[in-house]
All heavy atoms as a GROMACS GRO file, in nm:
protein
  583
    1MET      N    1 -13.152  -3.139  10.668
    1MET     CA    2 -13.224  -3.016  10.691
    1MET      C    3 -13.128  -2.913  10.748
    1MET      O    4 -13.051  -2.940  10.839
    1MET     CB    5 -13.339  -3.043  10.788
    1MET     CG    6 -13.415  -2.922  10.827
    1MET     SD    7 -13.550  -2.968  10.938
    1MET     CE    8 -13.653  -2.829  10.913
    2ASP      N    9 -13.131  -2.794  10.692
    2ASP     CA   10 -13.046  -2.687  10.740
    2ASP      C   11 -13.094  -2.637  10.875
    2ASP      O   12 -13.215  -2.637  10.902
    2ASP     CB   13 -13.045  -2.570  10.642
    2ASP     CG   14 -12.971  -2.603  10.513
    2ASP    OD1   15 -12.900  -2.704  10.510
    2ASP    OD2   16 -12.987  -2.526  10.417
    3GLU      N   17 -13.000  -2.596  10.956
    3GLU     CA   18 -13.033  -2.537  11.086
    3GLU      C   19 -12.973  -2.399  11.095
    3GLU      O   20 -12.865  -2.374  11.044
    3GLU     CB   21 -12.976  -2.624  11.199
    3GLU     CG   22 -13.041  -2.760  11.208
    3GLU     CD   23 -12.994  -2.838  11.328
    3GLU    OE1   24 -12.955  -2.775  11.429
    3GLU    OE2   25 -12.997  -2.961  11.321
    4ALA      N   26 -13.042  -2.310  11.159
    4ALA     CA   27 -12.995  -2.174  11.178
    4ALA      C   28 -12.911  -2.166  11.305
    4ALA      O   29 -12.942  -2.230  11.405
    4ALA     CB   30 -13.114  -2.078  11.189
    5ILE      N   31 -12.804  -2.089  11.296
    5ILE     CA   32 -12.724  -2.056  11.414
    5ILE      C   33 -12.704  -1.906  11.416
    5ILE      O   34 -12.715  -1.840  11.313
    5ILE     CB   35 -12.588  -2.130  11.417
    5ILE    CG1   36 -12.500  -2.088  11.298
    5ILE    CG2   37 -12.606  -2.280  11.420
    5ILE    CD1   38 -12.358  -2.138  11.307
    6THR      N   39 -12.674  -1.854  11.530
    6THR     CA   40 -12.648  -1.711  11.544
    6THR      C   41 -12.505  -1.693  11.590
    6THR      O   42 -12.461  -1.759  11.684
    6THR     CB   43 -12.744  -1.648  11.646
    6THR    OG1   44 -12.879  -1.671  11.602
    6THR    CG2   45 -12.720  -1.499  11.660
    7ILE      N   46 -12.432  -1.605  11.522
    7ILE     CA   47 -12.295  -1.574  11.564
    7ILE      C   48 -12.280  -1.422  11.569
    7ILE      O   49 -12.355  -1.348  11.506
    7ILE     CB   50 -12.190  -1.633  11.468
    7ILE    CG1   51 -12.205  -1.576  11.327
    7ILE    CG2   52 -12.198  -1.784  11.466
    7ILE    CD1   53 -12.090  -1.608  11.236
    8ARG      N   54 -12.182  -1.380  11.645
    8ARG     CA   55 -12.150  -1.238  11.650
    8ARG      C   56 -12.013  -1.218  11.587
    8ARG      O   57 -11.920  -1.296  11.612
    8ARG     CB   58 -12.146  -1.189  11.795
    8ARG     CG   59 -12.281  -1.191  11.861
    8ARG     CD   60 -12.274  -1.127  12.000
    8ARG     NE   61 -12.400  -1.137  12.067
    8ARG     CZ   62 -12.505  -1.057  12.046
    8ARG    NH1   63 -12.496  -0.960  11.959
    8ARG    NH2   64 -12.617  -1.074  12.112
    9VAL      N   65 -12.003  -1.118  11.502
    9VAL     CA   66 -11.875  -1.084  11.437
    9VAL      C   67 -11.854  -0.934  11.448
    9VAL      O   68 -11.951  -0.857  11.457
    9VAL     CB   69 -11.873  -1.128  11.289
    9VAL    CG1   70 -11.883  -1.279  11.275
    9VAL    CG2   71 -11.981  -1.061  11.208
   10PRO      N   72 -11.729  -0.892  11.446
   10PRO     CA   73 -11.703  -0.748  11.446
   10PRO      C   74 -11.760  -0.683  11.319
   10PRO      O   75 -11.778  -0.748  11.216
   10PRO     CB   76 -11.550  -0.739  11.446
   10PRO     CG   77 -11.502  -0.873  11.492
   10PRO     CD   78 -11.607  -0.972  11.450
   11ARG      N   79 -11.789  -0.557  11.329
   11ARG     CA   80 -11.850  -0.484  11.218
   11ARG      C   81 -11.767  -0.495  11.090
   11ARG      O   82 -11.822  -0.516  10.983
   11ARG     CB   83 -11.869  -0.336  11.254
   11ARG     CG   84 -11.929  -0.256  11.138
   11ARG     CD   85 -11.962  -0.116  11.176
   11ARG     NE   86 -12.078  -0.125  11.264
   11ARG     CZ   87 -12.116  -0.030  11.348
   11ARG    NH1   88 -12.046   0.081  11.356
   11ARG    NH2   89 -12.221  -0.044  11.423
   12ASP      N   90 -11.634  -0.485  11.101
   12ASP     CA   91 -11.551  -0.490  10.981
   12ASP      C   92 -11.561  -0.627  10.912
   12ASP      O   93 -11.560  -0.634  10.789
   12ASP     CB   94 -11.405  -0.456  11.011
   12ASP     CG   95 -11.339  -0.552  11.108
   12ASP    OD1   96 -11.404  -0.595  11.205
   12ASP    OD2   97 -11.220  -0.583  11.087
   13VAL      N   98 -11.577  -0.732  10.988
   13VAL     CA   99 -11.593  -0.866  10.931
   13VAL      C  100 -11.728  -0.876  10.860
   13VAL      O  101 -11.738  -0.928  10.748
   13VAL     CB  102 -11.578  -0.975  11.039
   13VAL    CG1  103 -11.614  -1.112  10.984
   13VAL    CG2  104 -11.438  -0.975  11.096
   14ARG      N  105 -11.832  -0.826  10.923
   14ARG     CA  106 -11.964  -0.828  10.860
   14ARG      C  107 -11.966  -0.747  10.733
   14ARG      O  108 -12.023  -0.788  10.631
   14ARG     CB  109 -12.072  -0.777  10.957
   14ARG     CG  110 -12.211  -0.816  10.910
   14ARG     CD  111 -12.313  -0.707  10.889
   14ARG     NE  112 -12.289  -0.578  10.949
   14ARG     CZ  113 -12.284  -0.465  10.876
   14ARG    NH1  114 -12.296  -0.468  10.745
   14ARG    NH2  115 -12.267  -0.351  10.935
   15GLU      N  116 -11.900  -0.631  10.734
   15GLU     CA  117 -11.896  -0.547  10.614
   15GLU      C  118 -11.820  -0.617  10.502
   15GLU      O  119 -11.862  -0.613  10.386
   15GLU     CB  120 -11.833  -0.412  10.647
   15GLU     CG  121 -11.923  -0.325  10.734
   15GLU     CD  122 -11.855  -0.199  10.786
   15GLU    OE1  123 -11.731  -0.187  10.772
   15GLU    OE2  124 -11.925  -0.114  10.843
   16ALA      N  125 -11.708  -0.682  10.535
   16ALA     CA  126 -11.634  -0.757  10.433
   16ALA      C  127 -11.716  -0.873  10.380
   16ALA      O  128 -11.715  -0.901  10.259
   16ALA     CB  129 -11.501  -0.807  10.492
   17LEU      N  130 -11.788  -0.940  10.467
   17LEU     CA  131 -11.875  -1.049  10.426
   17LEU      C  132 -11.984  -0.998  10.331
   17LEU      O  133 -12.011  -1.058  10.227
   17LEU     CB  134 -11.939  -1.115  10.549
   17LEU     CG  135 -12.047  -1.219  10.523
   17LEU    CD1  136 -11.993  -1.337  10.444
   17LEU    CD2  137 -12.106  -1.267  10.657
   18ASP      N  138 -12.043  -0.887  10.366
   18ASP     CA  139 -12.148  -0.829  10.281
   18ASP      C  140 -12.092  -0.790  10.143
   18ASP      O  141 -12.157  -0.815  10.041
   18ASP     CB  142 -12.211  -0.707  10.347
   18ASP     CG  143 -12.300  -0.742  10.465
   18ASP    OD1  144 -12.337  -0.861  10.479
   18ASP    OD2  145 -12.332  -0.651  10.544
   19ARG      N  146 -11.972  -0.732  10.140
   19ARG     CA  147 -11.911  -0.695  10.012
   19ARG      C  148 -11.885  -0.818   9.926
   19ARG      O  149 -11.917  -0.821   9.807
   19ARG     CB  150 -11.781  -0.617  10.033
   19ARG     CG  151 -11.800  -0.473  10.073
   19ARG     CD  152 -11.671  -0.393  10.065
   19ARG     NE  153 -11.564  -0.448  10.148
   19ARG     CZ  154 -11.547  -0.421  10.277
   19ARG    NH1  155 -11.631  -0.338  10.338
   19ARG    NH2  156 -11.447  -0.474  10.345
   20LEU      N  157 -11.829  -0.922   9.987
   20LEU     CA  158 -11.799  -1.044   9.914
   20LEU      C  159 -11.927  -1.110   9.862
   20LEU      O  160 -11.934  -1.152   9.746
   20LEU     CB  161 -11.721  -1.141  10.002
   20LEU     CG  162 -11.682  -1.274   9.938
   20LEU    CD1  163 -11.594  -1.251   9.815
   20LEU    CD2  164 -11.612  -1.362  10.038
   21ALA      N  165 -12.027  -1.118   9.947
   21ALA     CA  166 -12.154  -1.178   9.906
   21ALA      C  167 -12.214  -1.101   9.788
   21ALA      O  168 -12.261  -1.162   9.691
   21ALA     CB  169 -12.251  -1.182  10.024
   22ALA      N  170 -12.209  -0.969   9.794
   22ALA     CA  171 -12.263  -0.887   9.685
   22ALA      C  172 -12.182  -0.907   9.557
   22ALA      O  173 -12.240  -0.921   9.448
   22ALA     CB  174 -12.264  -0.740   9.727
   23GLN      N  175 -12.050  -0.909   9.569
   23GLN     CA  176 -11.964  -0.928   9.451
   23GLN      C  177 -11.991  -1.061   9.384
   23GLN      O  178 -11.988  -1.071   9.261
   23GLN     CB  179 -11.816  -0.922   9.490
   23GLN     CG  180 -11.766  -0.785   9.527
   23GLN     CD  181 -11.626  -0.791   9.587
   23GLN    OE1  182 -11.568  -0.897   9.608
   23GLN    NE2  183 -11.570  -0.674   9.614
   24GLU      N  184 -12.018  -1.162   9.461
   24GLU     CA  185 -12.038  -1.296   9.407
   24GLU      C  186 -12.185  -1.328   9.380
   24GLU      O  187 -12.217  -1.434   9.329
   24GLU     CB  188 -11.979  -1.401   9.501
   24GLU     CG  189 -11.829  -1.390   9.511
   24GLU     CD  190 -11.764  -1.504   9.588
   24GLU    OE1  191 -11.837  -1.592   9.640
   24GLU    OE2  192 -11.641  -1.506   9.596
   25GLY      N  193 -12.274  -1.236   9.417
   25GLY     CA  194 -12.416  -1.259   9.396
   25GLY      C  195 -12.468  -1.376   9.478
   25GLY      O  196 -12.553  -1.452   9.433
   26ARG      N  197 -12.414  -1.389   9.598
   26ARG     CA  198 -12.453  -1.498   9.687
   26ARG      C  199 -12.501  -1.440   9.819
   26ARG      O  200 -12.477  -1.325   9.850
   26ARG     CB  201 -12.332  -1.589   9.712
   26ARG     CG  202 -12.279  -1.650   9.584
   26ARG     CD  203 -12.144  -1.714   9.602
   26ARG     NE  204 -12.155  -1.830   9.688
   26ARG     CZ  205 -12.052  -1.888   9.746
   26ARG    NH1  206 -11.930  -1.841   9.729
   26ARG    NH2  207 -12.068  -1.993   9.822
   27SER      N  208 -12.566  -1.523   9.897
   27SER     CA  209 -12.612  -1.478  10.028
   27SER      C  210 -12.497  -1.484  10.128
   27SER      O  211 -12.398  -1.554  10.107
   27SER     CB  212 -12.726  -1.569  10.076
   27SER     OG  213 -12.678  -1.700  10.101
   28ARG      N  214 -12.514  -1.411  10.238
   28ARG     CA  215 -12.419  -1.422  10.348
   28ARG      C  216 -12.405  -1.567  10.391
   28ARG      O  217 -12.296  -1.617  10.415
   28ARG     CB  218 -12.467  -1.343  10.470
   28ARG     CG  219 -12.450  -1.197  10.467
   28ARG     CD  220 -12.500  -1.143  10.601
   28ARG     NE  221 -12.505  -0.999  10.603
   28ARG     CZ  222 -12.571  -0.930  10.692
   28ARG    NH1  223 -12.640  -0.990  10.785
   28ARG    NH2  224 -12.569  -0.798  10.688
   29SER      N  225 -12.519  -1.631  10.404
   29SER     CA  226 -12.522  -1.770  10.450
   29SER      C  227 -12.438  -1.859  10.361
   29SER      O  228 -12.360  -1.943  10.409
   29SER     CB  229 -12.667  -1.818  10.456
   29SER     OG  230 -12.671  -1.950  10.505
   30ALA      N  231 -12.451  -1.845  10.230
   30ALA     CA  232 -12.375  -1.929  10.137
   30ALA      C  233 -12.225  -1.906  10.150
   30ALA      O  234 -12.146  -2.000  10.149
   30ALA     CB  235 -12.420  -1.903   9.993
   31VAL      N  236 -12.186  -1.780  10.166
   31VAL     CA  237 -12.044  -1.748  10.180
   31VAL      C  238 -11.990  -1.805  10.311
   31VAL      O  239 -11.882  -1.866  10.315
   31VAL     CB  240 -12.021  -1.595  10.172
   31VAL    CG1  241 -11.876  -1.559  10.203
   31VAL    CG2  242 -12.060  -1.543  10.034
   32VAL      N  243 -12.064  -1.788  10.419
   32VAL     CA  244 -12.019  -1.839  10.549
   32VAL      C  245 -12.015  -1.991  10.548
   32VAL      O  246 -11.921  -2.052  10.601
   32VAL     CB  247 -12.109  -1.786  10.664
   32VAL    CG1  248 -12.078  -1.857  10.794
   32VAL    CG2  249 -12.093  -1.635  10.678
   33GLN      N  250 -12.112  -2.057  10.485
   33GLN     CA  251 -12.110  -2.203  10.476
   33GLN      C  252 -11.985  -2.252  10.404
   33GLN      O  253 -11.918  -2.346  10.449
   33GLN     CB  254 -12.234  -2.254  10.404
   33GLN     CG  255 -12.360  -2.247  10.486
   33GLN     CD  256 -12.482  -2.291  10.407
   33GLN    OE1  257 -12.473  -2.374  10.317
   33GLN    NE2  258 -12.597  -2.233  10.439
   34GLU      N  259 -11.952  -2.187  10.292
   34GLU     CA  260 -11.832  -2.226  10.217
   34GLU      C  261 -11.706  -2.205  10.302
   34GLU      O  262 -11.618  -2.290  10.305
   34GLU     CB  263 -11.822  -2.146  10.088
   34GLU     CG  264 -11.700  -2.180  10.006
   34GLU     CD  265 -11.687  -2.097   9.880
   34GLU    OE1  266 -11.785  -2.028   9.841
   34GLU    OE2  267 -11.579  -2.099   9.821
   35ALA      N  268 -11.699  -2.092  10.369
   35ALA     CA  269 -11.582  -2.062  10.453
   35ALA      C  270 -11.569  -2.162  10.567
   35ALA      O  271 -11.460  -2.211  10.597
   35ALA     CB  272 -11.591  -1.920  10.508
   36LEU      N  273 -11.680  -2.196  10.628
   36LEU     CA  274 -11.677  -2.290  10.740
   36LEU      C  275 -11.640  -2.430  10.693
   36LEU      O  276 -11.562  -2.500  10.759
   36LEU     CB  277 -11.813  -2.290  10.811
   36LEU     CG  278 -11.823  -2.369  10.940
   36LEU    CD1  279 -11.714  -2.328  11.039
   36LEU    CD2  280 -11.960  -2.350  11.002
   37ARG      N  281 -11.692  -2.472  10.578
   37ARG     CA  282 -11.653  -2.603  10.523
   37ARG      C  283 -11.502  -2.607  10.498
   37ARG      O  284 -11.435  -2.706  10.528
   37ARG     CB  285 -11.727  -2.631  10.393
   37ARG     CG  286 -11.867  -2.678  10.413
   37ARG     CD  287 -11.930  -2.724  10.280
   37ARG     NE  288 -12.067  -2.758  10.300
   37ARG     CZ  289 -12.170  -2.678  10.271
   37ARG    NH1  290 -12.149  -2.558  10.219
   37ARG    NH2  291 -12.293  -2.717  10.294
   38GLY      N  292 -11.447  -2.500  10.442
   38GLY     CA  293 -11.303  -2.494  10.417
   38GLY      C  294 -11.224  -2.498  10.546
   38GLY      O  295 -11.124  -2.571  10.556
   39PHE      N  296 -11.268  -2.424  10.645
   39PHE     CA  297 -11.200  -2.423  10.775
   39PHE      C  298 -11.201  -2.562  10.837
   39PHE      O  299 -11.099  -2.611  10.886
   39PHE     CB  300 -11.269  -2.323  10.867
   39PHE     CG  301 -11.218  -2.326  11.008
   39PHE    CD1  302 -11.100  -2.262  11.043
   39PHE    CD2  303 -11.288  -2.394  11.107
   39PHE    CE1  304 -11.052  -2.266  11.173
   39PHE    CE2  305 -11.242  -2.400  11.236
   39PHE     CZ  306 -11.123  -2.336  11.270
   40LEU      N  307 -11.317  -2.628  10.835
   40LEU     CA  308 -11.328  -2.761  10.895
   40LEU      C  309 -11.244  -2.863  10.819
   40LEU      O  310 -11.182  -2.952  10.881
   40LEU     CB  311 -11.475  -2.805  10.900
   40LEU     CG  312 -11.564  -2.723  10.994
   40LEU    CD1  313 -11.709  -2.761  10.976
   40LEU    CD2  314 -11.520  -2.739  11.139
   41PHE      N  315 -11.236  -2.851  10.687
   41PHE     CA  316 -11.152  -2.940  10.608
   41PHE      C  317 -11.005  -2.925  10.647
   41PHE      O  318 -10.935  -3.023  10.668
   41PHE     CB  319 -11.170  -2.913  10.459
   41PHE     CG  320 -11.077  -2.994  10.373
   41PHE    CD1  321 -11.108  -3.124  10.340
   41PHE    CD2  322 -10.958  -2.939  10.328
   41PHE    CE1  323 -11.022  -3.199  10.262
   41PHE    CE2  324 -10.870  -3.014  10.252
   41PHE     CZ  325 -10.902  -3.144  10.218
   42VAL      N  326 -10.960  -2.800  10.658
   42VAL     CA  327 -10.820  -2.775  10.695
   42VAL      C  328 -10.791  -2.829  10.834
   42VAL      O  329 -10.686  -2.889  10.858
   42VAL     CB  330 -10.787  -2.624  10.685
   42VAL    CG1  331 -10.653  -2.591  10.748
   42VAL    CG2  332 -10.789  -2.580  10.539
   43ARG      N  333 -10.883  -2.811  10.927
   43ARG     CA  334 -10.862  -2.864  11.062
   43ARG      C  335 -10.853  -3.016  11.062
   43ARG      O  336 -10.768  -3.074  11.129
   43ARG     CB  337 -10.976  -2.819  11.156
   43ARG     CG  338 -10.978  -2.671  11.187
   43ARG     CD  339 -10.855  -2.628  11.267
   43ARG     NE  340 -10.849  -2.689  11.396
   43ARG     CZ  341 -10.879  -2.630  11.510
   43ARG    NH1  342 -10.917  -2.505  11.511
   43ARG    NH2  343 -10.869  -2.694  11.623
   44ARG      N  344 -10.941  -3.082  10.986
   44ARG     CA  345 -10.935  -3.229  10.978
   44ARG      C  346 -10.803  -3.274  10.916
   44ARG      O  347 -10.741  -3.369  10.961
   44ARG     CB  348 -11.053  -3.284  10.898
   44ARG     CG  349 -11.184  -3.282  10.975
   44ARG     CD  350 -11.294  -3.360  10.904
   44ARG     NE  351 -11.323  -3.308  10.772
   44ARG     CZ  352 -11.418  -3.219  10.744
   44ARG    NH1  353 -11.494  -3.170  10.840
   44ARG    NH2  354 -11.439  -3.179  10.621
   45PHE      N  355 -10.760  -3.205  10.811
   45PHE     CA  356 -10.634  -3.237  10.744
   45PHE      C  357 -10.517  -3.219  10.841
   45PHE      O  358 -10.428  -3.305  10.850
   45PHE     CB  359 -10.614  -3.148  10.621
   45PHE     CG  360 -10.484  -3.174  10.552
   45PHE    CD1  361 -10.472  -3.279  10.462
   45PHE    CD2  362 -10.373  -3.093  10.576
   45PHE    CE1  363 -10.351  -3.304  10.398
   45PHE    CE2  364 -10.253  -3.117  10.513
   45PHE     CZ  365 -10.242  -3.223  10.423
   46ARG      N  366 -10.516  -3.109  10.915
   46ARG     CA  367 -10.408  -3.082  11.011
   46ARG      C  368 -10.406  -3.189  11.120
   46ARG      O  369 -10.298  -3.238  11.157
   46ARG     CB  370 -10.426  -2.944  11.073
   46ARG     CG  371 -10.309  -2.903  11.161
   46ARG     CD  372 -10.330  -2.769  11.228
   46ARG     NE  373 -10.377  -2.669  11.133
   46ARG     CZ  374 -10.454  -2.567  11.167
   46ARG    NH1  375 -10.494  -2.550  11.292
   46ARG    NH2  376 -10.492  -2.479  11.076
   47ASP      N  377 -10.522  -3.228  11.170
   47ASP     CA  378 -10.529  -3.332  11.272
   47ASP      C  379 -10.476  -3.465  11.217
   47ASP      O  380 -10.402  -3.536  11.285
   47ASP     CB  381 -10.671  -3.350  11.324
   47ASP     CG  382 -10.718  -3.233  11.408
   47ASP    OD1  383 -10.633  -3.150  11.450
   47ASP    OD2  384 -10.841  -3.223  11.432
   48LEU      N  385 -10.516  -3.500  11.096
   48LEU     CA  386 -10.469  -3.623  11.033
   48LEU      C  387 -10.318  -3.619  11.014
   48LEU      O  388 -10.247  -3.715  11.044
   48LEU     CB  389 -10.539  -3.643  10.898
   48LEU     CG  390 -10.494  -3.763  10.815
   48LEU    CD1  391 -10.519  -3.893  10.890
   48LEU    CD2  392 -10.567  -3.764  10.682
   49ARG      N  393 -10.268  -3.506  10.966
   49ARG     CA  394 -10.123  -3.489  10.946
   49ARG      C  395 -10.048  -3.505  11.077
   49ARG      O  396  -9.948  -3.576  11.085
   49ARG     CB  397 -10.095  -3.353  10.884
   49ARG     CG  398  -9.949  -3.327  10.861
   49ARG     CD  399  -9.928  -3.180  10.817
   49ARG     NE  400  -9.791  -3.145  10.823
   49ARG     CZ  401  -9.725  -3.110  10.932
   49ARG    NH1  402  -9.787  -3.107  11.048
   49ARG    NH2  403  -9.597  -3.078  10.929
   50ASN      N  404 -10.096  -3.440  11.181
   50ASN     CA  405 -10.029  -3.451  11.311
   50ASN      C  406 -10.031  -3.594  11.364
   50ASN      O  407  -9.932  -3.641  11.418
   50ASN     CB  408 -10.095  -3.356  11.413
   50ASN     CG  409 -10.065  -3.211  11.384
   50ASN    OD1  410  -9.970  -3.178  11.314
   50ASN    ND2  411 -10.148  -3.123  11.436
   51ASN      N  412 -10.143  -3.663  11.345
   51ASN     CA  413 -10.154  -3.802  11.387
   51ASN      C  414 -10.055  -3.888  11.310
   51ASN      O  415  -9.984  -3.971  11.368
   51ASN     CB  416 -10.297  -3.852  11.366
   51ASN     CG  417 -10.319  -3.990  11.422
   51ASN    OD1  418 -10.231  -4.052  11.477
   51ASN    ND2  419 -10.440  -4.039  11.406
   52MET      N  420 -10.049  -3.868  11.178
   52MET     CA  421  -9.954  -3.945  11.097
   52MET      C  422  -9.810  -3.914  11.135
   52MET      O  423  -9.727  -4.005  11.143
   52MET     CB  424  -9.977  -3.915  10.949
   52MET     CG  425 -10.106  -3.975  10.895
   52MET     SD  426 -10.133  -3.934  10.721
   52MET     CE  427  -9.997  -4.021  10.646
   53MET      N  428  -9.780  -3.788  11.160
   53MET     CA  429  -9.643  -3.751  11.198
   53MET      C  430  -9.605  -3.821  11.328
   53MET      O  431  -9.495  -3.874  11.341
   53MET     CB  432  -9.630  -3.599  11.214
   53MET     CG  433  -9.628  -3.523  11.084
   53MET     SD  434  -9.487  -3.561  10.979
   53MET     CE  435  -9.352  -3.497  11.079
   54SER      N  436  -9.696  -3.824  11.424
   54SER     CA  437  -9.668  -3.891  11.551
   54SER      C  438  -9.640  -4.039  11.529
   54SER      O  439  -9.546  -4.095  11.587
   54SER     CB  440  -9.785  -3.875  11.647
   54SER     OG  441  -9.803  -3.740  11.681
   55GLN      N  442  -9.721  -4.102  11.446
   55GLN     CA  443  -9.702  -4.245  11.420
   55GLN      C  444  -9.571  -4.273  11.348
   55GLN      O  445  -9.499  -4.367  11.381
   55GLN     CB  446  -9.820  -4.300  11.339
   55GLN     CG  447  -9.948  -4.306  11.418
   55GLN     CD  448 -10.064  -4.357  11.335
   55GLN    OE1  449 -10.045  -4.412  11.227
   55GLN    NE2  450 -10.185  -4.341  11.386
   56PHE      N  451  -9.539  -4.190  11.250
   56PHE     CA  452  -9.415  -4.211  11.176
   56PHE      C  453  -9.292  -4.181  11.263
   56PHE      O  454  -9.191  -4.250  11.254
   56PHE     CB  455  -9.412  -4.128  11.048
   56PHE     CG  456  -9.484  -4.194  10.934
   56PHE    CD1  457  -9.611  -4.153  10.899
   56PHE    CD2  458  -9.425  -4.297  10.863
   56PHE    CE1  459  -9.678  -4.214  10.796
   56PHE    CE2  460  -9.492  -4.358  10.760
   56PHE     CZ  461  -9.619  -4.317  10.725
   57GLN      N  462  -9.301  -4.079  11.348
   57GLN     CA  463  -9.190  -4.049  11.436
   57GLN      C  464  -9.167  -4.163  11.534
   57GLN      O  465  -9.053  -4.196  11.565
   57GLN     CB  466  -9.214  -3.917  11.509
   57GLN     CG  467  -9.198  -3.798  11.418
   57GLN     CD  468  -9.238  -3.666  11.482
   57GLN    OE1  469  -9.302  -3.664  11.587
   57GLN    NE2  470  -9.201  -3.556  11.419
   58ALA      N  471  -9.275  -4.224  11.579
   58ALA     CA  472  -9.261  -4.340  11.670
   58ALA      C  473  -9.194  -4.456  11.598
   58ALA      O  474  -9.126  -4.537  11.661
   58ALA     CB  475  -9.399  -4.382  11.723
   59GLY      N  476  -9.208  -4.461  11.465
   59GLY     CA  477  -9.147  -4.568  11.387
   59GLY      C  478  -9.010  -4.532  11.333
   59GLY      O  479  -8.951  -4.607  11.256
   60GLY      N  480  -8.958  -4.416  11.370
   60GLY     CA  481  -8.822  -4.379  11.329
   60GLY      C  482  -8.814  -4.268  11.227
   60GLY      O  483  -8.708  -4.212  11.205
   61ALA      N  484  -8.921  -4.235  11.158
   61ALA     CA  485  -8.919  -4.124  11.063
   61ALA      C  486  -8.934  -3.995  11.144
   61ALA      O  487  -9.025  -3.983  11.224
   61ALA     CB  488  -9.032  -4.136  10.962
   62VAL      N  489  -8.845  -3.902  11.122
   62VAL     CA  490  -8.848  -3.782  11.204
   62VAL      C  491  -8.870  -3.654  11.125
   62VAL      O  492  -8.894  -3.550  11.183
   62VAL     CB  493  -8.718  -3.767  11.288
   62VAL    CG1  494  -8.710  -3.879  11.390
   62VAL    CG2  495  -8.596  -3.766  11.199
   63ARG      N  496  -8.863  -3.661  10.994
   63ARG     CA  497  -8.882  -3.539  10.915
   63ARG      C  498  -9.007  -3.553  10.829
   63ARG      O  499  -9.046  -3.664  10.793
   63ARG     CB  500  -8.762  -3.516  10.823
   63ARG     CG  501  -8.632  -3.496  10.898
   63ARG     CD  502  -8.515  -3.483  10.803
   63ARG     NE  503  -8.513  -3.598  10.712
   63ARG     CZ  504  -8.462  -3.594  10.589
   63ARG    NH1  505  -8.410  -3.484  10.540
   63ARG    NH2  506  -8.465  -3.701  10.512
   64GLU      N  507  -9.067  -3.441  10.795
   64GLU     CA  508  -9.184  -3.444  10.709
   64GLU      C  509  -9.151  -3.511  10.577
   64GLU      O  510  -9.233  -3.585  10.522
   64GLU     CB  511  -9.237  -3.303  10.683
   64GLU     CG  512  -9.310  -3.244  10.800
   64GLU     CD  513  -9.379  -3.113  10.766
   64GLU    OE1  514  -9.403  -3.087  10.645
   64GLU    OE2  515  -9.410  -3.039  10.858
   65GLU      N  516  -9.033  -3.488  10.525
   65GLU     CA  517  -8.993  -3.550  10.399
   65GLU      C  518  -8.997  -3.703  10.409
   65GLU      O  519  -9.034  -3.771  10.314
   65GLU     CB  520  -8.852  -3.504  10.358
   65GLU     CG  521  -8.842  -3.357  10.324
   65GLU     CD  522  -8.826  -3.267  10.448
   65GLU    OE1  523  -8.797  -3.319  10.559
   65GLU    OE2  524  -8.846  -3.146  10.434
   66ASP      N  525  -8.957  -3.757  10.525
   66ASP     CA  526  -8.962  -3.902  10.545
   66ASP      C  527  -9.106  -3.952  10.538
   66ASP      O  528  -9.135  -4.054  10.476
   66ASP     CB  529  -8.902  -3.941  10.681
   66ASP     CG  530  -8.754  -3.905  10.693
   66ASP    OD1  531  -8.684  -3.900  10.589
   66ASP    OD2  532  -8.711  -3.881  10.806
   67VAL      N  533  -9.195  -3.880  10.602
   67VAL     CA  534  -9.336  -3.919  10.605
   67VAL      C  535  -9.394  -3.914  10.465
   67VAL      O  536  -9.458  -4.010  10.418
   67VAL     CB  537  -9.418  -3.830  10.700
   67VAL    CG1  538  -9.566  -3.860  10.689
   67VAL    CG2  539  -9.369  -3.847  10.843
   68PHE      N  540  -9.372  -3.805  10.393
   68PHE     CA  541  -9.429  -3.791  10.260
   68PHE      C  542  -9.370  -3.894  10.164
   68PHE      O  543  -9.439  -3.943  10.075
   68PHE     CB  544  -9.414  -3.648  10.208
   68PHE     CG  545  -9.502  -3.551  10.282
   68PHE    CD1  546  -9.448  -3.445  10.352
   68PHE    CD2  547  -9.640  -3.567  10.282
   68PHE    CE1  548  -9.530  -3.357  10.420
   68PHE    CE2  549  -9.723  -3.478  10.350
   68PHE     CZ  550  -9.666  -3.374  10.419
   69ARG      N  551  -9.245  -3.928  10.178
   69ARG     CA  552  -9.184  -4.031  10.096
   69ARG      C  553  -9.253  -4.166  10.121
   69ARG      O  554  -9.282  -4.241  10.028
   69ARG     CB  555  -9.034  -4.042  10.122
   69ARG     CG  556  -8.965  -4.144  10.032
   69ARG     CD  557  -8.813  -4.150  10.049
   69ARG     NE  558  -8.771  -4.161  10.187
   69ARG     CZ  559  -8.712  -4.062  10.258
   69ARG    NH1  560  -8.689  -3.945  10.202
   69ARG    NH2  561  -8.678  -4.081  10.383
   70GLU      N  562  -9.286  -4.195  10.246
   70GLU     CA  563  -9.349  -4.322  10.282
   70GLU      C  564  -9.493  -4.332  10.230
   70GLU      O  565  -9.538  -4.438  10.192
   70GLU     CB  566  -9.350  -4.342  10.434
   70GLU     CG  567  -9.213  -4.369  10.492
   70GLU     CD  568  -9.153  -4.501  10.446
   70GLU    OE1  569  -9.229  -4.599  10.431
   70GLU    OE2  570  -9.032  -4.506  10.423
   71VAL      N  571  -9.564  -4.220  10.230
   71VAL     CA  572  -9.704  -4.226  10.189
   71VAL      C  573  -9.723  -4.198  10.041
   71VAL      O  574  -9.833  -4.214   9.989
   71VAL     CB  575  -9.793  -4.130  10.274
   71VAL    CG1  576  -9.791  -4.171  10.418
   71VAL    CG2  577  -9.753  -3.986  10.255
   72SER      N  578  -9.619  -4.159   9.971
   72SER     CA  579  -9.631  -4.130   9.828
   72SER      C  580  -9.622  -4.255   9.745
   72SER      O  581  -9.567  -4.354   9.779
   72SER     CB  582  -9.521  -4.033   9.784
   72SER     OG  583  -9.536  -3.910   9.848
   0.00000   0.00000   0.00000
């Protein structure tokens, strides 16, 4: 079940949101939901990456290239 939340944004952000929603023929809510899902995905990915980097550095890998080589 969807839940309503209230947020405050600067006028320029609201105006940009309204323009985008109109251009795409979507509601403000749909645009904000998509943006928030993307933001949360990136945050989870960044947290996972940082966790993996810490673990690999503890095991001797010190560069991102080392980590990506190990997980590829």
